[in-house]
N, C-alpha and C positions, 0 to 999 in steps of 0.2 A: 896208178898206185906206185909208190916207191918202196924200196926195201927198208924195213924198219931199222936195220943195222946201220944204214947210211944216213938216217934222219938225225936231226939235232937231238941232244940229250934233253929229255923233257924236264927232269928234276932241276937241272942247272938253269934252264931258261925260265921255267915257271917261278921258282923261288927267287931267282935273280931279278926278274921283272917286279915281283911283289915287293922285294926289299927296296928296289928303286922307287916304287910308288910310295912306300912308307917314308923313305928318306925325303921325298919331295914334300910330303905332309909335315914332317918334323922341321924342315927348313923354314916353313912358314912361321914357326915359333921364335925364330931368331930376329930380334928387333933390328939389327944392322942390315938385314936383307929386306926390310920393308919396301924399299924402292923398287925391288924386282919381284914383288909379290905376284903380280899378274903372270910374269914369266914362269914362276915356280908352279903356279896352278896349271898353266899350259903344258909345262914339262911333264907332269904326271900323266896326262893323256897323250902327249906327244910320243912318249915311249911306246905306247900301244900301236900308234900309227907307224912308227919306225919299224917295229917288228912285222907289221902287216906288209910293209913295202920291201923290207930287206932280209927277213929271215929266209934262209935257203930251203930248198926242197919243195916237193909237191904234197898235196893233201893225202894223208894215209886213210882218211875216212871222211864221211859226210855227216856233219852235225844235223840232227833232226830239224833244227830251226834255220838251217842254211837258206832254204828257198824263201820262206816268208821274210827273212832279214834282207835277202838280196832284193826282193820286191820293195821293202822299206827304203833301202838305199837309193833305188831308182826314183821312188816317190820324193825323197828328200832332194835329189839332184834337180828334179823338176821344180820343186818348191823353192829351191835356192835362187832361181831366176824369176820368181814371182815379183812383179814390180811393186806390190804392196808390202813387201817385207821391210825389215829394219835397215836396209842399206846393203850395199855390196859386201863390205867388210864384215858386218855383223852376220849376214846370211852365210858367207863362206865359213866364218868361225863356228857358227851354229852347226852347219853340216859336218864340219871336221870333228866337232865334239861328238855328235851322234856316231860317226864312223869309228872314232877312237874307242868309244864305249862298247860297241858291239863287235869290234874287230877280233877279239880273242876267239870267236867262233871260227874265224878263217885262219889265223896264224897258228893257233894251238893245234889245228888239224895236221900241221906239218911236223909236229914233234912226236918222238917215240916216248909215250907216257906209260909208265908201269904203275902197278898198285902202290909201290913204294914211293914213286914220284908224287902221286896224288896225295898220299898220306903226309909227305913232307910239306906239300903246299898247304894242306889243312892245318897242320900243326903250326906252321909259320903264321897263318891267320890268327889262330887261337892265341899264340904267345903274344903277338903284338897287341891285339885288342884286350887281352887280359891285363897286360901292362898298362894300357891306357885307362882301363877301368880302375885299376889299383891306384894310379896317380890321382884319378878323380876322387877316390875314397879318401886319400891323404889330404886333398884340398878341403874336404869337409871336416875331417878330424883335426886338422891344423890350419884354421882359417888364416889366409894371408900368405901361407907358405905353399910351395910347389905350384904356384899359380903362373901360368904362361901369360904373355901379354895379350890383351884383347885385340881382335882384328880391328884395324883402323876404321873400316867401313861401318863396324858396329859401334865403336867408340864415338863416332861422329853423330850418332843418333841422339846423343844427349842424356842427361840424368834421368829423365822420365823412362827411357827405354831400359837403362841399367837397373833402375828400381824395380821394373817389372820382371827382371831376370834374377832377382834376389830371393833367397829362401831364409826364413828365420829358424834357427836351430832350437833344440830343446833348452839350450843354455841361455837363449835370448839373443845370441849374437846373429847378425845377418851376414850371409856370404852369397857370392854368385853361385848359381847352379853349377855343379861340378863340370869342368871343361875337359878333364883328362888330357890327352896329348893333342888337343885341338885349341883353336883360338876363339871358340864361341861358347857362351854360357849354355849349359845343357848338352854340350857336345859329347860328354862322356857317356850319354845314354846309348848312342850307337855302338860304342865299344862294349857297354854292358850287355846289349842284345847279343852281340857276337860271342862274348865271353861265356854267357849263360848257355846259348844254344850249342855252340861248338863244344863247350865243356860237357854238356849232356850227351853230345854225339860221341865224345871220347870215352865217357863212362860206359857206353854200350858197344863201342867198336873194339875190334880185336887188334889193337896196336901194340907194337913191340917197345914203345917208349917206356922206360922204367918208371914205375910209380905214377903212370899217366892218369889212372882213375882217381887217385887221391888228389892229385893236382887239379884234375878236371872238376872235381866236386868243389874244391876251394875256389876255382875261377867262377863256377856257377854262383856260389854264395856272393862273391864280390860283384859279379855282373848284375844279379837281381837287386842287391842293395843299392847299387848305383841307379838302376832304373827307378826304384822307389824315390831316391833322394833327388834325382834330376827332374822328376815329375813330368817326364815325357810319356804321357798316358798311352799314346798310340803304340809306342814300341813295347810297352808292357802288355797291351792287348795282343799285339802281333806275336810276341814271345809265347803267350798262352796258346794262341792258335797254332803256332808251329809245333809246340809241345804236344798238343792234342793230335795233330796230323802224324807226328813221329810215332806216338803211342799206338794210334789206330792202325798204321801200316804194319807195325810189328804184330799186332793182334791178328790182322787179316792174313798175314803170312805164317801164322801159327808159331811164331817165335815167342812163346808165352813167358819164358824166363826173362827175356829182354823187356817184354811188355811190363812185367811186374817190377823189374829194376827201375825202368824209366818212370813209371807211375809213382813208385815209392820215393825215389830220389827227388823227383820234381816237387812233390807235395812237401817233403821235409825241407828242402832248400827254400821254397816259397815262404813257409811259416817262419823258419829261423831268420831268413833275410829280412822279413817284415818286422820281426821283433827287434832286431838290431837297428834297422832303419828308423823305426819309431823312437827308440831310445835315443838316437842321435838327432833326428830331425824333428821330433815332437809332433805337435798338431798340424804342422805344415804338410806332413806326409799323409796323415789320416784324412785331413780335410780335402786334400787334392784327390786322393783315391776315391773318396766318397762321392765325388761328382760323376764317377763312372756308373754308379748305381742309383743316382738321384732320380732317374726317370727311365722309361723304356729304352732299350739299346738303340732302336731306330731313331728315337727323338734325340738322344744324346749325340749320335753321329750327325744327324741333320743340323743340329744347333752349332756344332763345331766345324764340320767339314762337308756335310751333305749339301749345304747351301751352294757350295762351289760346284758340286757334281750337277745339281739342278741348273745352275747358271750355265754350265758348259753345254748341256743338251737342250735347254729351253731357250736361252738367249743367244749363245754363240753359234750353235749348229746351223740355224737358218742363215747366219751371216757368212759363215766360213765352211760350207759343206765339203769343199775341196781344199780347205786350208787358207790361211791368210798370209803366208810367206814366213820365211825363217828370220831369226834375229830380232823378234819382237818382244821377247820376254827373258827374264832371268839375267844372269851375269853377262851373257853375250850381248844383250841389249845395253846393259849398264856400261860395259867396257867399250863396245865397238859400234853401238847403234844410236838411233836418235830417240829422244824422249817423246817426240811427236807421234812416233809409230808404236810406242810401248803399250803392251797389254799386261794385265795382272794375272799371274798364274799361281795357284796354290797346290793343285793336284796334277798328277801325271796325265790324266785324261784330257784336261784342258790344254796342256802343252801339246799333246799329240794332235788334237783337233786343230789348233792354230797352225801347227807346223806342216800338217799334210792332210788335214780333213779326215773324213770317214775312211778313205782308203788306208791312210797311215795307221789309224786306230786299229783297223781290222788286221793289217799286216803285222804290226808290232805285237798286238795282243795275241795273235795266232802263234807268233814265234815263242812268246813266253809260255803259253798254254801247252803247246806241243812239247816243249822242253820239259815242263813239269810232268806231263803225262808219261813221257818215255822214261823218266827217272822213276816215277811211281811204279810203272810196269816192272822195272828192274827190281825195285824194292819188294814187290809182291811175288817175284819169281822164287820158286822152290828148288832151283837147280843147284844151289850151293855155290854160286860163283864167288870169286874173290872179293867183289865189291858189295856183297850182300849186306854187310854191316854198315856201310857208308851210304847206300842208296836211300834208305828212309830219311836220314839226316839231310841229304841234299834236296830231296823232294819237299821235306818240311820247311827247309830254308827258302826254297822257291815259292812255296805258298805264302810264306811270310812277306817276301819282297813284293809279290803280286798284291797282297792285301795293302801294302804301303802305298800303292799307286792311288788308292782312294783317299789318302791323307797327305801325301807329299809327292815329290818328283824324283823317285829313286833312280830312274833310268836316265837321268841327266846329270849324274855325278859319279863319285867313286863307288857308291853302292851298286850302280848299274854295271860299271866296269867289273867289279868283283863278282857280281852275279854271273856274267857271261864267262869270266875267267874260270870260276869254280865249275860251272856246268860243262864248259868246253873240255877242261881237264878230266872231268869225270867220264864223259863219253869217249875221250881218247884212251883213257885207261881201260875202259870197258872193251873197246875194240882190241886193244893189245891182249887183254885177258882172254877174249873170245878166240883170237888168232892162235894163242898159245894152246888153248884147249883143243882146237881143231888139229893143230900140228902133232899133238901127242896122242890123238885118238887113233 
């Protein structure tokens, strides 16, 4: 252990890294930088690797997921030399991406993170994604304006793909699904999820930001509207699940006033946002949402994504019980691998199986579950610690990201990096608060 006073300032490093990551995302929207697009994507994750290697100091605490993630890294190192992988460069790039995404668990542990530092990190997340969701809303209100250039890899898919990404507004005009501050149709949906969930967190958190609760309620409205308009149903379902988890945790912890506030605000925002979204998007919104209740939930999921889960464990598991090598799917294969070795992956569980087999599934899933469990224990604690108002939100967010693994590959992109960054900062702030309470006892 090192002296906290000699450790790097958590607020500066956390917020600084987050701003750097956001800057890399925004630079993707500059047409003149199209030639270095791959480098910009690499840079966002490379910053996390650089901090892992160069941030001074020793760990002040041990993250609860440190052991299973260490096991996962060892398994990935073994898988990187699997001769059936996508090639040396693709395998190395894939392994580096994994390490960059989970590395906040290790380098954030060297920082002195206070409650204030953690709050600044969460507010930075909230502000950026609220801005992105707001831009997405402007793209729908003013078709053809505020529109960033489409990613070249998507534009190359042709008119048929672009037509499938269009929505017809109540006015009869067709527009691309809101992109927000991304270069992909529907990309604003991710920002909408963050804006709504973090907004809800700020509504119930004890933050010193002036007018935060009113601004948070506005961001919730914008975020939920964008989720309706972008028509990414999975994120809408995950937001609902996260809200339920957040509400239940407050109820179980006997924080009844916050339980009532969250339930009331969530219901009101959902109804008002739906009304505004239907007025703007018309039948395209109502018909899309109706598909969620057109059949039993299990059948709806199976038709859309469950078939990939079944394929993973029925078809692929017998072929790759110990993995099929790295660099065989996703952008790492597209950029650096061979098409001959490529496998199609739609959900995270398929990716984990291909990359490291059953051992990697167990190690990585254990890391995520133990993280959520420890945050939930903090949320249910009645000791009145400084992070009591944030713990339910972080736990609810974690459950939401875990749910997304059944629909997408969140732990192989910025969403995975952000998951580990938020949770690493939370546990580090909890360690600091606990140390302060012990020293004053």
